[in-house]
ROKOLPA-898305 format. One line per field, with one value per residue (C-alpha): residue number from 1; x, z, y; residue in three letters. Coordinates in nm, 4 decimals. Example, Ala and Ser with C-alpha at 12.3 -4.5 7.8 and 13.67 -1.06 7.14 Angstrom:
i = c(1; 2) .
u = c(1.2300; 1.3670) .
w = c(0.7800; 0.7140) .
v = c(-0.4500; -0.1060) .
aa = c(ALA; SER) .
***
This chain:
i = c(1; 2; 3; 4; 5; 6; 7; 8; 9; 10; 11; 12; 13; 14; 15; 16; 17; 18; 19; 20; 21; 22; 23; 24; 25; 26; 27; 28; 29; 30; 31; 32; 33; 34; 35; 36; 37; 38; 39; 40; 41; 42; 43; 44; 45; 46; 47; 48; 49; 50; 51; 52; 53; 54; 55; 56; 57; 58; 59; 60; 61; 62; 63; 64; 65; 66; 67; 68; 69; 70; 71; 72; 73; 74; 75; 76; 77; 78; 79; 80; 81; 82; 83; 84; 85; 86; 87; 88; 89; 90; 91; 92; 93; 94; 95; 96; 97; 98; 99; 100; 101; 102; 103; 104; 105; 106; 107; 108; 109; 110; 111; 112; 113; 114; 115; 116; 117; 118; 119; 120; 121; 122; 123; 124; 125; 126; 127; 128; 129; 130; 131; 132; 133; 134; 135; 136; 137; 138; 139; 140; 141; 142; 143; 144; 145; 146; 147; 148; 149; 150; 151; 152; 153; 154; 155; 156; 157; 158; 159; 160; 161; 162; 163; 164; 165; 166; 167; 168; 169; 170; 171; 172; 173; 174; 175; 176; 177; 178; 179; 180; 181; 182; 183; 184; 185; 186; 187; 188; 189; 190; 191; 192; 193; 194; 195; 196; 197; 198; 199; 200; 201; 202; 203; 204; 205; 206; 207; 208; 209; 210; 211; 212; 213; 214; 215; 216; 217; 218; 219; 220; 221; 222; 223; 224; 225; 226; 227; 228; 229; 230; 231; 232; 233; 234; 235; 236; 237; 238; 239; 240; 241; 242; 243; 244; 245; 246; 247; 248; 249; 250; 251; 252; 253; 254; 255; 256; 257; 258; 259; 260; 261; 262; 263; 264; 265; 266; 267; 268; 269; 270; 271; 272; 273; 274; 275; 276; 277; 278; 279; 280; 281; 282; 283; 284; 285; 286; 287; 288; 289; 290; 291; 292; 293; 294; 295; 296; 297; 298; 299; 300; 301) .
u = c(11.9810; 11.8986; 11.8399; 11.5996; 11.4067; 11.3754; 11.2700; 11.0052; 10.8649; 10.8332; 10.6589; 10.4231; 10.3454; 10.2704; 10.0458; 9.8492; 9.8466; 10.0329; 10.2671; 10.6203; 10.8643; 11.2194; 11.4706; 11.7723; 11.9921; 11.7394; 11.6882; 12.0583; 12.1382; 12.3150; 12.0426; 11.7955; 11.9612; 12.0710; 11.7866; 11.4931; 11.2719; 11.2906; 11.1719; 11.4415; 11.2993; 10.9905; 11.1818; 11.3091; 11.3999; 11.1968; 11.2130; 10.9494; 10.5952; 10.5199; 10.7390; 10.6782; 10.8377; 10.7915; 10.7614; 11.0533; 10.9227; 10.5736; 10.5198; 10.6916; 10.8375; 10.5024; 10.3325; 10.5933; 10.5835; 10.2048; 10.2059; 10.4634; 10.1941; 10.0016; 10.0602; 10.0878; 10.3617; 10.7377; 10.8877; 11.2463; 11.3591; 11.6266; 11.6008; 11.7791; 11.8281; 11.8658; 11.6942; 11.8198; 12.1890; 12.4219; 12.6589; 12.3711; 12.1926; 12.5172; 12.5245; 12.2269; 11.8952; 12.0660; 12.2152; 11.8809; 11.7027; 11.9525; 11.8522; 11.4946; 11.3651; 11.3061; 10.9415; 10.7036; 10.4839; 10.1912; 10.3682; 10.4146; 10.7615; 10.7551; 11.0423; 11.0475; 11.2943; 11.1439; 11.4297; 11.2792; 10.9930; 11.2037; 11.4690; 11.4517; 11.5774; 11.3850; 11.0488; 11.1903; 11.4292; 11.1476; 10.9384; 11.2274; 11.2369; 10.8625; 10.5948; 10.3301; 10.4823; 10.2477; 10.3622; 10.2614; 10.3017; 10.2304; 10.1985; 10.1384; 10.1010; 10.4054; 10.4881; 10.4767; 10.6891; 10.9452; 10.9674; 10.9938; 11.2717; 11.4588; 11.4072; 11.5676; 11.8701; 11.9033; 11.8900; 12.1510; 12.3864; 12.3526; 12.4161; 12.7502; 12.8094; 12.7939; 12.6166; 12.3111; 12.1403; 11.7790; 11.5237; 11.4521; 11.8130; 11.8074; 11.4874; 11.4606; 11.6639; 11.5997; 11.3660; 11.3591; 11.1422; 11.1655; 11.4529; 11.2251; 11.5225; 11.6169; 11.5871; 11.3652; 11.1062; 11.1632; 11.0912; 10.7490; 10.6451; 10.4530; 10.2925; 10.6325; 10.7635; 10.4376; 10.4204; 10.7396; 10.5962; 10.2745; 10.4892; 10.6159; 10.3131; 9.9356; 9.7479; 9.5994; 9.9489; 10.0064; 9.8120; 9.8259; 9.8089; 9.7077; 9.9955; 9.7982; 9.5052; 9.7326; 9.8628; 9.5217; 9.3276; 9.5350; 9.2712; 9.0755; 9.3955; 9.5320; 9.2102; 9.2568; 9.6214; 9.5272; 9.2787; 9.5291; 9.7943; 9.5459; 9.5812; 9.3083; 9.1727; 9.3714; 9.4757; 9.2289; 9.1828; 9.3750; 9.6913; 9.7054; 9.6835; 9.7121; 10.0130; 9.9120; 10.2719; 10.3946; 10.0705; 10.0359; 9.9382; 10.1775; 10.1763; 10.0596; 10.1116; 9.9684; 10.1296; 10.4041; 10.3781; 10.6102; 10.6237; 10.8236; 11.1647; 11.2158; 11.2900; 10.9220; 10.7097; 11.0156; 10.9139; 10.9771; 11.1846; 11.0014; 10.9591; 10.8733; 10.5032; 10.5824; 10.7867; 10.5116; 10.2595; 10.4897; 10.5349; 10.1603; 10.1020; 10.3758; 10.2521; 9.8871; 9.8975; 10.1252; 9.8972; 9.5930; 9.7802; 9.8639; 9.4991; 9.3940; 9.6498; 9.5394; 9.1677; 9.1696; 9.1976; 9.3711; 9.3217; 9.6671; 9.7727) .
w = c(7.2026; 7.5587; 7.4409; 7.1680; 7.4145; 7.6743; 7.4059; 7.2746; 7.6250; 7.6732; 7.3397; 7.4157; 7.7590; 7.6073; 7.3445; 7.6171; 7.8395; 8.1023; 8.3675; 8.3285; 8.6039; 8.4821; 8.7276; 8.7910; 8.5579; 8.2777; 8.3440; 8.3140; 8.0369; 7.7305; 7.4915; 7.6546; 7.4708; 7.1610; 7.0628; 6.8653; 7.0152; 7.3459; 7.1792; 7.3727; 7.2947; 7.4984; 7.8022; 8.0037; 8.3566; 8.5092; 8.8289; 9.0643; 9.0437; 9.3749; 9.6848; 9.9991; 10.2515; 10.5691; 10.8388; 10.9290; 11.0436; 10.9505; 10.6614; 10.3766; 10.2210; 10.2298; 10.0673; 9.7909; 9.7162; 9.6970; 9.4680; 9.2457; 9.1545; 8.9769; 8.5988; 8.5981; 8.8630; 8.8163; 9.1645; 9.2654; 9.4608; 9.6762; 9.9149; 9.7390; 10.0307; 9.7859; 9.9734; 10.3230; 10.2606; 10.1585; 9.9630; 9.7460; 9.7085; 9.5930; 9.2980; 9.1438; 8.9878; 8.6973; 8.9376; 9.1169; 8.7901; 8.7157; 9.0397; 8.9147; 8.7279; 8.3554; 8.2810; 7.9877; 7.8792; 8.1155; 8.4131; 8.7382; 8.8935; 9.2721; 9.5192; 9.8951; 10.1514; 10.5017; 10.6189; 10.4234; 10.6681; 10.9657; 10.7607; 10.8152; 10.4630; 10.2649; 10.2249; 10.0497; 9.8437; 9.7213; 9.6401; 9.4433; 9.2331; 9.1649; 9.3546; 9.2023; 9.3264; 9.5226; 9.8715; 10.0614; 10.4382; 10.6025; 10.9814; 11.2656; 11.6427; 11.7424; 12.0344; 11.8105; 11.5551; 11.8212; 11.9500; 11.5951; 11.5214; 11.8334; 11.7431; 11.4031; 11.5470; 11.8203; 11.5631; 11.3421; 11.6357; 11.7527; 11.3997; 11.4140; 11.7677; 11.9119; 12.2373; 12.2521; 12.5722; 12.6629; 12.5474; 12.9082; 12.9573; 12.6368; 12.7073; 13.0855; 13.2850; 13.6336; 13.8334; 13.5525; 13.3324; 12.9553; 12.7531; 12.5003; 12.2980; 12.1997; 11.8222; 11.8601; 12.0329; 11.8017; 11.4931; 11.6366; 11.6771; 11.3510; 11.3903; 11.4380; 11.1062; 10.9130; 10.9946; 10.7933; 10.4952; 10.5154; 10.5017; 10.1614; 10.0146; 10.0309; 10.2243; 9.8992; 9.7924; 10.1016; 10.1532; 10.4885; 10.4839; 10.7905; 10.8319; 11.0702; 10.8300; 10.5371; 10.7214; 10.8472; 10.5239; 10.2345; 9.9711; 10.1319; 10.1948; 9.8486; 9.6808; 9.8433; 9.7357; 9.3759; 9.3742; 9.5266; 9.2667; 8.9801; 8.8979; 8.7471; 9.0008; 8.9319; 9.2529; 9.3781; 9.6170; 9.3828; 9.4463; 9.8152; 10.0334; 10.4086; 10.5285; 10.8515; 10.9499; 10.9109; 11.0300; 10.7508; 10.3855; 10.1106; 9.7441; 9.4347; 9.0682; 8.8409; 8.9328; 9.1357; 9.5111; 9.7435; 10.1034; 10.2402; 10.3745; 10.7141; 10.8820; 10.8438; 11.1314; 11.3445; 11.7088; 11.9478; 12.2622; 12.5951; 12.7028; 13.0564; 13.0832; 13.2809; 12.9914; 12.7402; 12.9592; 12.9896; 12.6139; 12.5514; 12.7928; 12.6367; 12.2799; 12.3626; 12.3030; 11.9934; 11.8469; 11.8894; 11.7152; 11.4281; 11.3998; 11.3701; 11.0951; 10.8801; 10.9618; 11.0559; 11.3825; 11.4566; 11.7373; 11.8930; 12.2424) .
v = c(7.7299; 7.8360; 8.1936; 8.0812; 7.8642; 8.1404; 8.3875; 8.1508; 8.1036; 8.4783; 8.5273; 8.2412; 8.3830; 8.7234; 8.5671; 8.3908; 8.6988; 8.4999; 8.6346; 8.5058; 8.5980; 8.5526; 8.4163; 8.6428; 8.4353; 8.4832; 8.8543; 8.9244; 8.6744; 8.8188; 8.7086; 8.9491; 9.2350; 9.0431; 8.8120; 8.9439; 8.6738; 8.8571; 9.1789; 9.3589; 9.7007; 9.6087; 9.4820; 9.7750; 9.8760; 10.1567; 10.3552; 10.2136; 10.3418; 10.1712; 10.1358; 9.9323; 10.1679; 9.9627; 9.8695; 9.6493; 9.3075; 9.4176; 9.1756; 9.3607; 9.0448; 8.8658; 9.1654; 9.1888; 8.8156; 8.8210; 9.1241; 8.9528; 8.6982; 8.9742; 8.9805; 9.3604; 9.3731; 9.3470; 9.3148; 9.3885; 9.0845; 9.2496; 9.5429; 9.8278; 10.0728; 10.3600; 10.6423; 10.5556; 10.4820; 10.7606; 10.5374; 10.4145; 10.7469; 10.9035; 10.6640; 10.8407; 10.7454; 10.5706; 10.3186; 10.2850; 10.2082; 9.9325; 9.7574; 9.7258; 9.4181; 9.4072; 9.4736; 9.4655; 9.7575; 9.7946; 9.6408; 9.8312; 9.8184; 9.7743; 9.7635; 9.7267; 9.8508; 9.8704; 10.0913; 10.3811; 10.4320; 10.5405; 10.7211; 11.0995; 11.1756; 10.9157; 11.0982; 11.4050; 11.1945; 10.9711; 11.2774; 11.4285; 11.1116; 11.1052; 11.3004; 11.0707; 10.7434; 10.5155; 10.4182; 10.1051; 10.0878; 9.7532; 9.7636; 9.5211; 9.5441; 9.7537; 9.5239; 9.2165; 9.4007; 9.4879; 9.1296; 8.9944; 9.2436; 9.1334; 8.7661; 8.8120; 8.9911; 8.7274; 8.4469; 8.6141; 8.6704; 8.3123; 8.1865; 8.3714; 8.2399; 8.5884; 8.6747; 8.8982; 9.0124; 8.9345; 9.1884; 9.2834; 9.3906; 9.5952; 9.7861; 9.8188; 10.0703; 9.9408; 10.1626; 10.4203; 10.1995; 10.1648; 10.3015; 10.4692; 10.5922; 10.2381; 10.1954; 9.8880; 10.1068; 10.4019; 10.1882; 10.1011; 10.4660; 10.4633; 10.8060; 10.9702; 10.8399; 10.8668; 11.2384; 11.2911; 11.1047; 11.3053; 11.6162; 11.5033; 11.3219; 11.3671; 11.0962; 10.9632; 10.8511; 10.6347; 10.3122; 10.1350; 9.7547; 9.5552; 9.3096; 9.0914; 9.0810; 8.9972; 8.6905; 8.5755; 8.6355; 8.7742; 8.8479; 9.1361; 9.3310; 9.2517; 9.3659; 9.7064; 9.7138; 9.6306; 9.9164; 10.1594; 10.0719; 10.0902; 9.7204; 9.5083; 9.2549; 8.9404; 8.7674; 8.5093; 8.2162; 7.9852; 8.1885; 8.0946; 7.7880; 7.7524; 7.5546; 7.3827; 7.3110; 7.6684; 7.8244; 8.0809; 8.1119; 8.0081; 8.1071; 7.9243; 8.0152; 7.7485; 7.4173; 7.5869; 7.6315; 7.8161; 7.9329; 8.2226; 8.1270; 7.9706; 8.3040; 8.3946; 8.2776; 8.2004; 8.1285; 8.4165; 8.3663; 8.3937; 8.7563; 8.8669; 8.9452; 9.2598; 9.3987; 9.3219; 9.5044; 9.8054; 9.8164; 9.7958; 10.0814; 10.2923; 10.2436; 10.3119; 10.6896; 10.6766; 10.4098; 10.6332; 10.9129; 10.6780; 10.5702; 10.9334; 10.9953; 10.7016; 10.7080; 10.3423; 10.1501; 9.8217; 9.5728; 9.5975; 9.4848) .
aa = c(MET; ALA; GLY; TRP; TRP; ALA; GLY; TRP; LEU; LEU; LEU; LEU; ALA; GLU; ALA; TRP; GLY; ALA; HIS; LEU; VAL; LEU; GLU; PRO; TRP; ALA; GLN; GLU; ALA; PRO; TRP; VAL; GLY; ASN; THR; SER; ALA; PHE; GLN; ALA; SER; ARG; LEU; GLN; ARG; HIS; LEU; PRO; GLN; GLY; ILE; ILE; ILE; GLY; VAL; ARG; LYS; GLY; GLY; THR; ARG; ALA; LEU; LEU; GLU; MET; LEU; ALA; LEU; HIS; PRO; GLN; VAL; ALA; ALA; ALA; ARG; ALA; GLU; VAL; HIS; PHE; PHE; ASN; ARG; GLU; GLU; ASN; TYR; GLY; ARG; GLY; LEU; GLY; TRP; TYR; ARG; GLN; GLN; MET; PRO; LEU; SER; ARG; PRO; GLY; GLN; LEU; THR; VAL; GLU; LYS; THR; PRO; GLY; TYR; PHE; SER; SER; PRO; ARG; ALA; PRO; GLU; ARG; VAL; ARG; ALA; MET; ASP; PRO; ALA; VAL; ARG; LEU; LEU; LEU; ILE; VAL; ARG; ASP; PRO; VAL; GLU; ARG; LEU; VAL; SER; ASP; TYR; THR; GLN; ILE; LEU; HIS; ASN; ARG; ARG; ALA; ARG; ARG; LYS; PRO; TYR; PRO; PRO; LEU; GLU; ARG; LEU; LEU; LEU; ARG; GLY; ASP; ARG; GLY; LEU; ASP; THR; ARG; HIS; LYS; ALA; ILE; GLN; ARG; SER; LEU; TYR; ALA; LEU; HIS; LEU; ALA; ARG; TRP; LEU; GLY; ALA; PHE; PRO; PRO; ALA; HIS; ILE; HIS; VAL; VAL; ASP; GLY; GLY; GLY; LEU; ILE; ARG; GLU; PRO; LEU; PRO; GLU; LEU; ARG; ARG; VAL; GLU; GLN; PHE; LEU; GLY; LEU; ALA; PRO; SER; LEU; GLY; PRO; ASP; ASN; PHE; TYR; PHE; ASN; GLN; THR; LYS; GLY; PHE; TYR; CYS; LEU; ARG; ALA; GLY; ALA; HIS; GLN; ARG; CYS; LEU; ASP; GLN; SER; LYS; GLY; ARG; PRO; HIS; PRO; PRO; ILE; ALA; GLU; GLN; LEU; LEU; GLU; GLN; LEU; CYS; THR; TYR; PHE; SER; ALA; PRO; ASN; GLU; HIS; PHE; PHE; SER; LEU; VAL; GLY; ARG; THR; PHE; ASN; TRP; CYS) .
***
């Protein structure tokens, strides 16, 4: 009975041209492959035609969730870590395809794994899969990204009742200044990592999204993303509403409303002003290099 009902809903949604996102239990249910009402031959898993490659703590989850509202997008809900983890890459493209969502004809499959951006091997591996794949890179102020990254790690360690040192102790080496080799700093060197991707893909295949702009005013950034991915303009003001309590936009699909989970917008711990100034100074030159690579400037620091 449940299979018939789910199949009828899908057929009705297709008849109306509506976008029906199946929950994981429905995507994997046995009737998907056995019930004619689901038109199983039309529901398939595809390798992604679009990948959100980064940056970590740059707004990748928000971008994916917003794109998932588009009727032509089938979004993978979990980070797959296929191209940046040897144990996953060794499983092959067949395994990777199975991690993708079921999609209808005409839908674009999109996955996001922010670890791809800083992975030395990911660019060539992605190109080997599909040199025509479209890549989305969402960035934010590198100092804000670094502090947000630290905040998440700090929260996770505290949740497990494990100690974690202050950011100042992690990044400062006494009189020698910043420890620029620290991975938190390295992840914010956008030009360094983008250069590898530009060695594997032409600039026209990489679209840079302003993470700060996406949070402040989603639609202008999403319009550019729709155009880059070749999607018909579909997302509009009715898909978003500003949550005064959380301080950012939440999502709306018909009568359903949802905000990103509580880890998004988590308050940052106090950071010494001297460290923030040192970080801004350090990132100034790499930021200018990044601006020259993407042909766009951002108001950072």
